[in-house]
TORMAR-406616 format. One line per field, with one value per residue (C-alpha): residue in one letter; x negated, y, z; residue number from 0. Coordinates in pm, whole numbers. Each point is the difference from the previous one (the first is absolute). Example, Ala and Ser with C-alpha at 12.3 -4.5 7.8 and 13.67 -1.06 7.14 Angstrom:
2
aa <- (A,S)
X <- (-1230,-137)
Y <- (-450,344)
Z <- (780,-66)
i <- (0,1)
//
This chain:
270
aa <- (M,P,E,K,T,F,I,D,A,A,G,A,A,E,I,R,N,K,A,I,F,Y,D,C,R,Y,R,L,T,D,A,E,W,G,E,R,E,Y,R,E,G,H,I,P,G,A,Y,Y,F,D,L,N,R,D,L,A,G,K,V,D,A,D,G,G,R,H,P,M,P,D,L,E,T,F,R,E,K,L,E,N,T,G,L,T,D,D,M,T,V,I,C,Y,D,D,N,L,S,G,A,A,R,M,W,F,L,R,T,F,I,G,H,N,D,T,Y,I,L,N,G,G,I,D,A,W,R,K,Y,G,A,P,T,T,K,N,V,P,A,H,K,I,D,G,R,I,S,M,K,P,D,R,S,I,L,V,D,M,D,K,V,K,G,S,I,G,K,S,Q,I,I,D,V,R,D,E,I,R,Y,L,G,K,S,E,P,I,D,R,I,P,G,R,I,P,G,S,I,N,L,P,F,Q,N,L,M,N,G,S,Y,L,K,S,E,E,E,L,R,T,I,L,K,S,A,Q,N,N,S,I,L,Y,C,G,S,G,V,T,S,C,V,T,F,A,V,L,K,M,L,G,K,K,P,V,L,Y,L,G,S,Y,S,D,W,I,S,H,A,D,N,S,V,E,Q,G)
X <- (-750,44,-289,-9,-184,142,8,197,-142,106,-154,-333,-5,58,-327,-205,-264,-25,-9,-207,154,-96,129,42,163,-66,111,-86,-4,-235,-279,-89,348,37,-318,93,315,-170,-225,293,149,14,86,-260,-292,116,-254,53,-25,-7,197,-275,-313,106,309,-112,-325,-187,214,-116,122,261,137,225,-22,-29,-168,-85,-270,-323,93,-332,18,355,-90,-285,236,247,-288,-124,337,-86,249,-15,209,224,108,346,-22,282,-22,191,24,298,181,-97,-210,-349,76,146,-322,-214,240,-22,-375,-11,250,-214,-308,193,99,366,16,49,298,125,145,362,39,-363,-143,351,154,-278,38,370,-29,-200,-335,-304,-246,-349,-256,-273,-182,-106,-367,-101,-101,-250,176,256,-8,268,26,148,204,129,344,-21,344,164,-182,24,-211,85,-27,235,254,-38,72,291,195,337,-66,-25,171,-214,112,-112,46,-61,277,244,-123,-349,141,191,-312,195,-281,-342,-182,-305,-71,-79,261,363,198,8,-129,228,286,-22,287,17,45,-131,-171,141,345,-116,-38,168,-283,-291,218,111,372,169,-61,357,-71,-333,141,259,-232,-254,250,-115,-369,-110,-276,-337,128,-297,-2,-162,-10,-247,-307,84,100,376,61,-143,301,234,-240,12,379,43,-217,195,310,-154,-93,-331,-101,-331,-173,-163,-246,-137,363,119,-339,-184,249,-32,-385,11,59,171,272,342,239,369,199,367)
Y <- (11055,-228,-55,-60,-333,-152,131,-138,-80,308,212,-193,37,380,34,-282,247,156,-313,-304,-338,-297,-360,-210,-316,-322,-345,-163,-339,98,242,79,51,362,93,-243,189,331,-102,-115,334,304,367,195,117,-210,-151,-351,-30,-359,-88,-216,177,358,59,-229,-60,-308,-272,-95,-214,268,310,-191,-123,357,216,376,45,172,356,115,-280,87,367,-97,-209,272,251,-234,63,373,76,335,148,203,-289,-173,-367,-249,-358,-290,-365,-235,-26,320,-168,18,363,76,-147,247,279,-78,-5,336,143,-141,182,326,30,59,83,-383,-160,-353,-62,-131,-301,-29,-106,-134,339,171,-241,34,376,-43,125,-152,-266,-92,-270,256,23,340,58,66,346,185,339,-113,144,-23,94,-226,90,-346,39,-278,96,-209,-325,-214,-303,-327,124,282,-238,-227,287,103,-328,69,374,112,-116,-252,-88,-313,69,-354,-205,-157,-372,116,232,-307,-231,-248,20,156,-22,199,35,-293,59,62,244,384,244,-22,247,117,40,-98,247,-180,241,-185,138,338,-86,-113,-183,235,306,168,-3,327,243,-54,-374,28,224,-259,-302,191,188,-191,89,258,259,-158,-353,-236,-176,-324,-280,-272,209,351,20,-37,203,300,7,34,259,206,-24,103,302,90,-1,225,-266,-35,-362,-142,-306,-304,-45,-343,-116,-357,-158,208,-70,-372,12,86,-333,171,166,-187,-19,-35,-224,-61)
Z <- (5895,-288,-226,-367,-12,-325,-353,-286,-346,-155,268,-19,-380,21,217,-145,-132,343,225,42,7,211,-102,314,-129,193,80,335,-167,-280,94,-378,-132,60,-188,-283,-47,31,-285,-214,24,238,12,-201,216,309,220,146,384,120,315,156,-117,-10,218,301,188,97,150,350,295,71,-174,-231,-366,-150,259,-32,-265,98,-51,-145,-254,-78,-48,-236,-210,-32,-78,-281,-178,-9,264,171,294,-241,-219,10,25,-125,108,-163,-21,-73,348,170,283,-147,-96,344,166,-213,78,376,-2,-190,252,289,-123,-35,-364,-32,-376,-74,-139,-54,-352,53,-218,-56,-338,-117,60,-209,-288,10,-16,-316,124,-154,148,-101,60,2,341,103,97,349,74,218,47,265,350,274,360,266,302,133,178,258,140,-267,99,298,98,168,353,-82,-150,302,241,-213,37,157,7,-364,-326,-183,-354,-197,-384,-102,-133,239,-38,110,283,134,-21,-215,-276,-10,-340,96,375,212,273,-96,195,82,255,311,18,-372,-216,-379,-275,-310,-248,-291,117,-100,-358,-337,-165,-21,65,334,57,15,284,137,8,159,271,79,3,218,221,311,-46,262,-4,114,-93,-37,-348,-66,-265,-71,-54,-29,-364,-52,315,-167,-238,290,158,-327,-22,363,-51,-318,234,243,268,174,7,96,-145,161,-285,129,29,75,-119,240,273,-27,-2,377,166,316,-227,8,-293,-31,-225,-78)
i <- (0,1,2,3,4,5,6,7,8,9,10,11,12,13,14,15,16,17,18,19,20,21,22,23,24,25,26,27,28,29,30,31,32,33,34,35,36,37,38,39,40,41,42,43,44,45,46,47,48,49,50,51,52,53,54,55,56,57,58,59,60,61,62,63,64,65,66,67,68,69,70,71,72,73,74,75,76,77,78,79,80,81,82,83,84,85,86,87,88,89,90,91,92,93,94,95,96,97,98,99,100,101,102,103,104,105,106,107,108,109,110,111,112,113,114,115,116,117,118,119,120,121,122,123,124,125,126,127,128,129,130,131,132,133,134,135,136,137,138,139,140,141,142,143,144,145,146,147,148,149,150,151,152,153,154,155,156,157,158,159,160,161,162,163,164,165,166,167,168,169,170,171,172,173,174,175,176,177,178,179,180,181,182,183,184,185,186,187,188,189,190,191,192,193,194,195,196,197,198,199,200,201,202,203,204,205,206,207,208,209,210,211,212,213,214,215,216,217,218,219,220,221,222,223,224,225,226,227,228,229,230,231,232,233,234,235,236,237,238,239,240,241,242,243,244,245,246,247,248,249,250,251,252,253,254,255,256,257,258,259,260,261,262,263,264,265,266,267,268,269)
//
């Protein structure tokens, strides 16, 4: 069944006093950018979650550039915002991907009352809703349960065994998929047998395209398609959209950066 994974600014503003907001803005090229922007102005009451410190774990020899965070540490950080099991969470940023990463992690630990703000902070401001520079205090009364759903994740071995058998979707832009340019990872190319459906094609700026357009763009996506990107961040956008459309994708969280960390894994180019 389709899931309501996105919320517009009007809907978010309507429940603002009943929901908790998480600001997930980031830039891969500037690790401090997101928090600087947050401190210059954010949705009132929103807590900042940093991609590298909060939404990912310690980088190791493999596992990718943004591995799964330690779940107990992640739980503690959520609880320190006063979060409880019965609260609605709205995640936002400025390009959907940081918010989608938080949404995916929340979904993974079993909390479905989580939404991505379509259009992010820009949509909030255009709607005329207020922002603030006031940083909310951390709380001690949060308490959440966790029921990890490992069925929505696959590891490198599963991906390797799926080549030629299951659909594998690379959501990076075409130039990286073809191996013509690789600005981040040390080896250009793609996982063998994967097809390319860039996540940017799902968006107009910081907003999703219409549902009709999304269904057309993603018409070739199958149930149980394996999604990957560079490090398991932008692929969360495609994951969330497919869930919204009623599909059942799975995510290779380590993604291409994990794939190439294993010397015996081959890549395709061209």
